[in-house]
A tleap script that builds the chain and sets N, CA, C and O, in Angstrom:
source leaprc.protein.ff14SB
mol = sequence {
  NMET ASN THR TYR PHE ASP THR ARG GLY SER
  TYR ARG ARG THR ALA ASP SER VAL ASP ARG
  ARG VAL ASN TYR VAL ALA ILE TYR ARG ILE
  ILE ASP ARG LEU GLY ILE GLY CYS LYS ASP
  SER VAL THR VAL ALA LYS GLU LEU HIE PRO
  ARG TRP SER GLY MET LEU GLY CYS ASP GLY
  LYS VAL ILE LYS VAL HIE GLY ASP GLU TRP
  VAL THR LEU ILE ALA ALA ASP ILE TRP THR
  GLN ASP ILE VAL ASP TRP ARG PHE THR ARG
  CARG
}
set mol.1.N position { 31.439 -11.173 18.893 }
set mol.1.CA position { 32.187 -11.366 20.110 }
set mol.1.C position { 32.554 -12.838 20.280 }
set mol.1.O position { 33.707 -13.175 20.552 }
set mol.2.N position { 31.564 -13.707 20.118 }
set mol.2.CA position { 31.844 -15.143 20.249 }
set mol.2.C position { 32.858 -15.593 19.210 }
set mol.2.O position { 33.733 -16.410 19.498 }
set mol.3.N position { 32.737 -15.060 18.009 }
set mol.3.CA position { 33.679 -15.429 16.955 }
set mol.3.C position { 35.094 -15.052 17.338 }
set mol.3.O position { 36.031 -15.809 17.085 }
set mol.4.N position { 35.259 -13.880 17.950 }
set mol.4.CA position { 36.587 -13.429 18.371 }
set mol.4.C position { 37.208 -14.433 19.336 }
set mol.4.O position { 38.378 -14.787 19.192 }
set mol.5.N position { 36.431 -14.897 20.324 }
set mol.5.CA position { 36.962 -15.851 21.289 }
set mol.5.C position { 37.078 -17.256 20.695 }
set mol.5.O position { 38.004 -17.994 21.033 }
set mol.6.N position { 36.149 -17.630 19.816 }
set mol.6.CA position { 36.229 -18.944 19.170 }
set mol.6.C position { 37.467 -19.061 18.295 }
set mol.6.O position { 38.018 -20.152 18.141 }
set mol.7.N position { 37.913 -17.939 17.717 }
set mol.7.CA position { 39.096 -17.960 16.858 }
set mol.7.C position { 40.362 -17.676 17.654 }
set mol.7.O position { 41.416 -17.409 17.078 }
set mol.8.N position { 40.261 -17.732 18.964 }
set mol.8.CA position { 41.383 -17.568 19.887 }
set mol.8.C position { 41.965 -16.161 19.861 }
set mol.8.O position { 43.165 -15.971 20.056 }
set mol.9.N position { 41.103 -15.178 19.619 }
set mol.9.CA position { 41.511 -13.791 19.762 }
set mol.9.C position { 42.362 -13.234 18.652 }
set mol.9.O position { 42.987 -12.191 18.842 }
set mol.10.N position { 42.419 -13.871 17.510 }
set mol.10.CA position { 43.174 -13.332 16.393 }
set mol.10.C position { 42.235 -12.503 15.533 }
set mol.10.O position { 41.232 -13.015 15.035 }
set mol.11.N position { 42.550 -11.236 15.356 }
set mol.11.CA position { 41.652 -10.404 14.553 }
set mol.11.C position { 41.653 -10.846 13.092 }
set mol.11.O position { 40.645 -10.695 12.402 }
set mol.12.N position { 42.767 -11.388 12.618 }
set mol.12.CA position { 42.795 -11.879 11.229 }
set mol.12.C position { 41.866 -13.084 11.055 }
set mol.12.O position { 41.104 -13.155 10.091 }
set mol.13.N position { 41.937 -14.024 11.992 }
set mol.13.CA position { 41.063 -15.200 11.896 }
set mol.13.C position { 39.606 -14.807 12.087 }
set mol.13.O position { 38.720 -15.377 11.450 }
set mol.14.N position { 39.351 -13.833 12.962 }
set mol.14.CA position { 37.981 -13.365 13.175 }
set mol.14.C position { 37.438 -12.751 11.893 }
set mol.14.O position { 36.318 -13.055 11.482 }
set mol.15.N position { 38.225 -11.893 11.263 }
set mol.15.CA position { 37.797 -11.264 10.010 }
set mol.15.C position { 37.527 -12.315 8.941 }
set mol.15.O position { 36.532 -12.230 8.221 }
set mol.16.N position { 38.408 -13.307 8.835 }
set mol.16.CA position { 38.218 -14.371 7.846 }
set mol.16.C position { 36.946 -15.170 8.122 }
set mol.16.O position { 36.243 -15.558 7.189 }
set mol.17.N position { 36.653 -15.414 9.381 }
set mol.17.CA position { 35.501 -16.254 9.723 }
set mol.17.C position { 34.169 -15.562 9.455 }
set mol.17.O position { 33.155 -16.235 9.273 }
set mol.18.N position { 34.152 -14.238 9.427 }
set mol.18.CA position { 32.908 -13.509 9.142 }
set mol.18.C position { 32.926 -12.902 7.738 }
set mol.18.O position { 32.048 -12.115 7.386 }
set mol.19.N position { 33.931 -13.272 6.941 }
set mol.19.CA position { 34.069 -12.800 5.559 }
set mol.19.C position { 34.033 -11.278 5.443 }
set mol.19.O position { 33.396 -10.730 4.543 }
set mol.20.N position { 34.711 -10.615 6.345 }
set mol.20.CA position { 34.811 -9.160 6.303 }
set mol.20.C position { 36.226 -8.762 6.630 }
set mol.20.O position { 36.942 -9.483 7.325 }
set mol.21.N position { 36.622 -7.624 6.133 }
set mol.21.CA position { 37.926 -7.080 6.496 }
set mol.21.C position { 37.730 -6.271 7.767 }
set mol.21.O position { 37.112 -5.206 7.752 }
set mol.22.N position { 38.253 -6.779 8.843 }
set mol.22.CA position { 38.126 -6.119 10.137 }
set mol.22.C position { 39.518 -6.029 10.732 }
set mol.22.O position { 40.216 -7.036 10.844 }
set mol.23.N position { 39.927 -4.820 11.115 }
set mol.23.CA position { 41.246 -4.699 11.731 }
set mol.23.C position { 41.121 -4.784 13.247 }
set mol.23.O position { 40.018 -4.780 13.793 }
set mol.24.N position { 42.247 -4.860 13.906 }
set mol.24.CA position { 42.239 -5.056 15.355 }
set mol.24.C position { 41.597 -3.885 16.091 }
set mol.24.O position { 40.991 -4.089 17.143 }
set mol.25.N position { 41.712 -2.679 15.576 }
set mol.25.CA position { 41.122 -1.510 16.236 }
set mol.25.C position { 39.601 -1.636 16.253 }
set mol.25.O position { 38.967 -1.357 17.270 }
set mol.26.N position { 39.019 -2.051 15.141 }
set mol.26.CA position { 37.569 -2.223 15.075 }
set mol.26.C position { 37.100 -3.288 16.054 }
set mol.26.O position { 36.077 -3.118 16.717 }
set mol.27.N position { 37.844 -4.389 16.149 }
set mol.27.CA position { 37.457 -5.461 17.069 }
set mol.27.C position { 37.559 -4.992 18.515 }
set mol.27.O position { 36.671 -5.280 19.317 }
set mol.28.N position { 38.629 -4.272 18.865 }
set mol.28.CA position { 38.759 -3.767 20.236 }
set mol.28.C position { 37.654 -2.775 20.567 }
set mol.28.O position { 37.178 -2.732 21.701 }
set mol.29.N position { 37.242 -1.974 19.583 }
set mol.29.CA position { 36.138 -1.024 19.824 }
set mol.29.C position { 34.833 -1.759 20.075 }
set mol.29.O position { 34.059 -1.370 20.950 }
set mol.30.N position { 34.582 -2.821 19.313 }
set mol.30.CA position { 33.373 -3.621 19.520 }
set mol.30.C position { 33.387 -4.228 20.918 }
set mol.30.O position { 32.387 -4.164 21.633 }
set mol.31.N position { 34.511 -4.814 21.309 }
set mol.31.CA position { 34.619 -5.418 22.643 }
set mol.31.C position { 34.435 -4.363 23.723 }
set mol.31.O position { 33.768 -4.613 24.728 }
set mol.32.N position { 35.021 -3.185 23.525 }
set mol.32.CA position { 34.890 -2.099 24.494 }
set mol.32.C position { 33.431 -1.682 24.649 }
set mol.32.O position { 32.961 -1.492 25.771 }
set mol.33.N position { 32.712 -1.537 23.539 }
set mol.33.CA position { 31.295 -1.157 23.607 }
set mol.33.C position { 30.464 -2.225 24.316 }
set mol.33.O position { 29.565 -1.901 25.092 }
set mol.34.N position { 30.765 -3.494 24.052 }
set mol.34.CA position { 30.024 -4.572 24.701 }
set mol.34.C position { 30.290 -4.616 26.209 }
set mol.34.O position { 29.426 -5.028 26.982 }
set mol.35.N position { 31.477 -4.193 26.619 }
set mol.35.CA position { 31.842 -4.268 28.030 }
set mol.35.C position { 31.391 -3.101 28.882 }
set mol.35.O position { 31.518 -3.152 30.106 }
set mol.36.N position { 30.863 -2.044 28.265 }
set mol.36.CA position { 30.491 -0.848 29.028 }
set mol.36.C position { 29.495 -1.157 30.138 }
set mol.36.O position { 29.623 -0.632 31.245 }
set mol.37.N position { 28.509 -1.996 29.861 }
set mol.37.CA position { 27.488 -2.283 30.858 }
set mol.37.C position { 27.798 -3.460 31.764 }
set mol.37.O position { 26.970 -3.826 32.597 }
set mol.38.N position { 28.975 -4.063 31.621 }
set mol.38.CA position { 29.309 -5.245 32.418 }
set mol.38.C position { 29.658 -4.879 33.862 }
set mol.38.O position { 30.164 -3.794 34.146 }
set mol.39.N position { 29.377 -5.801 34.742 }
set mol.39.CA position { 29.738 -5.626 36.149 }
set mol.39.C position { 31.212 -5.942 36.338 }
set mol.39.O position { 31.775 -6.762 35.612 }
set mol.40.N position { 31.840 -5.290 37.315 }
set mol.40.CA position { 33.238 -5.602 37.587 }
set mol.40.C position { 33.330 -6.841 38.475 }
set mol.40.O position { 32.322 -7.317 38.999 }
set mol.41.N position { 34.540 -7.354 38.637 }
set mol.41.CA position { 34.727 -8.614 39.367 }
set mol.41.C position { 34.318 -8.511 40.831 }
set mol.41.O position { 33.846 -9.494 41.401 }
set mol.42.N position { 34.484 -7.356 41.450 }
set mol.42.CA position { 34.108 -7.187 42.858 }
set mol.42.C position { 32.593 -7.263 43.010 }
set mol.42.O position { 32.093 -7.918 43.925 }
set mol.43.N position { 31.862 -6.602 42.123 }
set mol.43.CA position { 30.398 -6.635 42.175 }
set mol.43.C position { 29.883 -8.054 41.970 }
set mol.43.O position { 28.981 -8.496 42.682 }
set mol.44.N position { 30.442 -8.763 41.011 }
set mol.44.CA position { 30.025 -10.147 40.749 }
set mol.44.C position { 30.302 -11.024 41.966 }
set mol.44.O position { 29.459 -11.836 42.347 }
set mol.45.N position { 31.463 -10.870 42.574 }
set mol.45.CA position { 31.811 -11.674 43.759 }
set mol.45.C position { 30.860 -11.393 44.914 }
set mol.45.O position { 30.476 -12.314 45.634 }
set mol.46.N position { 30.477 -10.140 45.100 }
set mol.46.CA position { 29.535 -9.799 46.179 }
set mol.46.C position { 28.169 -10.434 45.945 }
set mol.46.O position { 27.491 -10.829 46.894 }
set mol.47.N position { 27.769 -10.531 44.685 }
set mol.47.CA position { 26.459 -11.106 44.369 }
set mol.47.C position { 26.458 -12.636 44.407 }
set mol.47.O position { 25.490 -13.248 44.859 }
set mol.48.N position { 27.534 -13.244 43.936 }
set mol.48.CA position { 27.548 -14.705 43.792 }
set mol.48.C position { 28.215 -15.455 44.936 }
set mol.48.O position { 28.041 -16.668 45.056 }
set mol.49.N position { 28.973 -14.766 45.775 }
set mol.49.CA position { 29.669 -15.392 46.907 }
set mol.49.C position { 30.455 -16.645 46.492 }
set mol.49.O position { 30.202 -17.733 47.010 }
set mol.50.N position { 31.400 -16.495 45.568 }
set mol.50.CA position { 32.146 -17.676 45.099 }
set mol.50.C position { 33.041 -18.256 46.185 }
set mol.50.O position { 33.424 -17.560 47.126 }
set mol.51.N position { 33.366 -19.522 46.050 }
set mol.51.CA position { 34.307 -20.180 46.966 }
set mol.51.C position { 35.629 -20.337 46.238 }
set mol.51.O position { 35.835 -21.298 45.497 }
set mol.52.N position { 36.510 -19.395 46.455 }
set mol.52.CA position { 37.797 -19.409 45.801 }
set mol.52.C position { 38.787 -20.246 46.594 }
set mol.52.O position { 38.649 -20.407 47.807 }
set mol.53.N position { 39.778 -20.773 45.906 }
set mol.53.CA position { 40.772 -21.634 46.533 }
set mol.53.C position { 41.779 -20.841 47.362 }
set mol.53.O position { 42.418 -21.389 48.259 }
set mol.54.N position { 41.916 -19.556 47.061 }
set mol.54.CA position { 42.911 -18.748 47.752 }
set mol.54.C position { 44.256 -18.724 47.045 }
set mol.54.O position { 45.186 -18.049 47.487 }
set mol.55.N position { 44.358 -19.460 45.949 }
set mol.55.CA position { 45.600 -19.468 45.165 }
set mol.55.C position { 45.357 -18.721 43.861 }
set mol.55.O position { 44.451 -19.063 43.101 }
set mol.56.N position { 46.166 -17.705 43.606 }
set mol.56.CA position { 46.002 -16.895 42.410 }
set mol.56.C position { 47.030 -17.247 41.348 }
set mol.56.O position { 48.194 -17.510 41.649 }
set mol.57.N position { 46.586 -17.247 40.123 }
set mol.57.CA position { 47.486 -17.329 38.976 }
set mol.57.C position { 47.492 -15.953 38.333 }
set mol.57.O position { 46.436 -15.347 38.154 }
set mol.58.N position { 48.647 -15.466 37.992 }
set mol.58.CA position { 48.754 -14.138 37.393 }
set mol.58.C position { 49.370 -14.258 36.004 }
set mol.58.O position { 50.265 -15.071 35.774 }
set mol.59.N position { 48.877 -13.439 35.086 }
set mol.59.CA position { 49.385 -13.469 33.726 }
set mol.59.C position { 49.289 -12.067 33.142 }
set mol.59.O position { 48.534 -11.228 33.633 }
set mol.60.N position { 50.048 -11.827 32.107 }
set mol.60.CA position { 50.018 -10.532 31.449 }
set mol.60.C position { 50.384 -10.657 29.990 }
set mol.60.O position { 50.988 -11.643 29.568 }
set mol.61.N position { 50.013 -9.650 29.222 }
set mol.61.CA position { 50.329 -9.632 27.799 }
set mol.61.C position { 50.536 -8.189 27.373 }
set mol.61.O position { 49.762 -7.305 27.742 }
set mol.62.N position { 51.582 -7.956 26.598 }
set mol.62.CA position { 51.860 -6.628 26.056 }
set mol.62.C position { 51.137 -6.492 24.719 }
set mol.62.O position { 51.206 -7.382 23.872 }
set mol.63.N position { 50.447 -5.375 24.542 }
set mol.63.CA position { 49.726 -5.086 23.309 }
set mol.63.C position { 50.180 -3.723 22.811 }
set mol.63.O position { 50.209 -2.758 23.575 }
set mol.64.N position { 50.533 -3.639 21.538 }
set mol.64.CA position { 50.914 -2.351 20.959 }
set mol.64.C position { 49.687 -1.699 20.338 }
set mol.64.O position { 48.981 -2.316 19.540 }
set mol.65.N position { 49.439 -0.447 20.711 }
set mol.65.CA position { 48.333 0.330 20.166 }
set mol.65.C position { 48.918 1.633 19.644 }
set mol.65.O position { 49.367 2.475 20.421 }
set mol.66.N position { 48.912 1.796 18.330 }
set mol.66.CA position { 49.475 2.989 17.680 }
set mol.66.C position { 50.896 3.263 18.156 }
set mol.66.O position { 51.259 4.415 18.397 }
set mol.67.N position { 51.692 2.226 18.292 }
set mol.67.CA position { 53.085 2.375 18.695 }
set mol.67.C position { 53.315 2.429 20.189 }
set mol.67.O position { 54.454 2.290 20.634 }
set mol.68.N position { 52.269 2.627 20.980 }
set mol.68.CA position { 52.394 2.636 22.440 }
set mol.68.C position { 52.203 1.221 22.965 }
set mol.68.O position { 51.370 0.470 22.458 }
set mol.69.N position { 52.973 0.863 23.979 }
set mol.69.CA position { 52.826 -0.453 24.582 }
set mol.69.C position { 51.891 -0.385 25.781 }
set mol.69.O position { 52.084 0.418 26.695 }
set mol.70.N position { 50.890 -1.230 25.761 }
set mol.70.CA position { 49.941 -1.380 26.862 }
set mol.70.C position { 50.089 -2.794 27.407 }
set mol.70.O position { 50.557 -3.688 26.702 }
set mol.71.N position { 49.695 -2.996 28.647 }
set mol.71.CA position { 49.806 -4.304 29.282 }
set mol.71.C position { 48.464 -4.690 29.890 }
set mol.71.O position { 47.841 -3.902 30.602 }
set mol.72.N position { 48.027 -5.914 29.599 }
set mol.72.CA position { 46.871 -6.465 30.307 }
set mol.72.C position { 47.416 -7.373 31.401 }
set mol.72.O position { 48.253 -8.235 31.131 }
set mol.73.N position { 46.960 -7.193 32.603 }
set mol.73.CA position { 47.366 -8.006 33.751 }
set mol.73.C position { 46.116 -8.648 34.331 }
set mol.73.O position { 45.115 -7.971 34.564 }
set mol.74.N position { 46.173 -9.949 34.562 }
set mol.74.CA position { 45.011 -10.678 35.068 }
set mol.74.C position { 45.426 -11.555 36.243 }
set mol.74.O position { 46.441 -12.251 36.186 }
set mol.75.N position { 44.638 -11.514 37.298 }
set mol.75.CA position { 44.802 -12.423 38.429 }
set mol.75.C position { 43.534 -13.279 38.504 }
set mol.75.O position { 42.428 -12.750 38.618 }
set mol.76.N position { 43.700 -14.595 38.439 }
set mol.76.CA position { 42.558 -15.506 38.458 }
set mol.76.C position { 42.760 -16.578 39.519 }
set mol.76.O position { 43.884 -16.999 39.791 }
set mol.77.N position { 41.657 -17.009 40.111 }
set mol.77.CA position { 41.711 -18.109 41.066 }
set mol.77.C position { 42.099 -19.379 40.312 }
set mol.77.O position { 41.517 -19.690 39.272 }
set mol.78.N position { 43.069 -20.100 40.830 }
set mol.78.CA position { 43.586 -21.290 40.152 }
set mol.78.C position { 42.517 -22.373 39.989 }
set mol.78.O position { 42.455 -23.024 38.946 }
set mol.79.N position { 41.702 -22.568 40.977 }
set mol.79.CA position { 40.742 -23.678 40.958 }
set mol.79.C position { 39.494 -23.347 40.136 }
set mol.79.O position { 39.060 -24.157 39.317 }
set mol.80.N position { 38.914 -22.159 40.351 }
set mol.80.CA position { 37.658 -21.814 39.680 }
set mol.80.C position { 37.862 -21.104 38.346 }
set mol.80.O position { 36.941 -21.035 37.531 }
set mol.81.N position { 39.072 -20.573 38.117 }
set mol.81.CA position { 39.374 -19.768 36.935 }
set mol.81.C position { 38.600 -18.447 36.908 }
set mol.81.O position { 38.510 -17.800 35.865 }
set mol.82.N position { 38.040 -18.048 38.057 }
set mol.82.CA position { 37.366 -16.754 38.154 }
set mol.82.C position { 38.399 -15.641 38.119 }
set mol.82.O position { 39.438 -15.738 38.774 }
set mol.83.N position { 38.127 -14.591 37.367 }
set mol.83.CA position { 39.016 -13.432 37.362 }
set mol.83.C position { 38.761 -12.646 38.634 }
set mol.83.O position { 37.657 -12.156 38.873 }
set mol.84.N position { 39.800 -12.536 39.444 }
set mol.84.CA position { 39.698 -11.834 40.721 }
set mol.84.C position { 39.970 -10.348 40.520 }
set mol.84.O position { 39.323 -9.510 41.149 }
set mol.85.N position { 40.911 -10.015 39.658 }
set mol.85.CA position { 41.211 -8.613 39.359 }
set mol.85.C position { 41.941 -8.559 38.021 }
set mol.85.O position { 42.542 -9.540 37.584 }
set mol.86.N position { 41.876 -7.396 37.381 }
set mol.86.CA position { 42.573 -7.190 36.108 }
set mol.86.C position { 42.890 -5.715 35.957 }
set mol.86.O position { 42.277 -4.855 36.590 }
set mol.87.N position { 43.850 -5.452 35.114 }
set mol.87.CA position { 44.259 -4.071 34.822 }
set mol.87.C position { 44.675 -3.978 33.363 }
set mol.87.O position { 45.210 -4.934 32.802 }
set mol.88.N position { 44.433 -2.844 32.760 }
set mol.88.CA position { 44.908 -2.528 31.414 }
set mol.88.C position { 45.596 -1.189 31.535 }
set mol.88.O position { 44.941 -0.174 31.771 }
set mol.89.N position { 46.895 -1.170 31.380 }
set mol.89.CA position { 47.667 0.041 31.656 }
set mol.89.C position { 48.812 0.207 30.676 }
set mol.89.O position { 49.220 -0.746 30.012 }
set mol.90.N position { 49.322 1.414 30.592 }
set mol.90.CA position { 50.496 1.642 29.753 }
set mol.90.C position { 51.693 0.999 30.390 }
set mol.90.O position { 51.814 0.931 31.613 }
set mol.91.N position { 52.589 0.522 29.531 }
set mol.91.CA position { 53.795 -0.133 30.030 }
set mol.91.C position { 54.810 0.889 30.441 }
set mol.91.O position { 55.898 0.531 30.891 }
savepdb mol mol.pdb
quit
């Protein structure tokens, strides 16, 4: 997981860095399995009581999966860089 983020999210660079042939589907499955037990952003905010600036930055990226286009949408607080909400949906 750390290697994936250290290589800036390129599955080719990740595979090269661990000397294995790993395709993007395998990497997404690993990330998905690791995220199953994670808390969502609302739960984390309720527990940590962050002080957000009130200004959101929004970004998105289109990802093709087996020919279908999916979109990741992220809203983050500009000052803290905390993810306030996110969505992964078909385009």
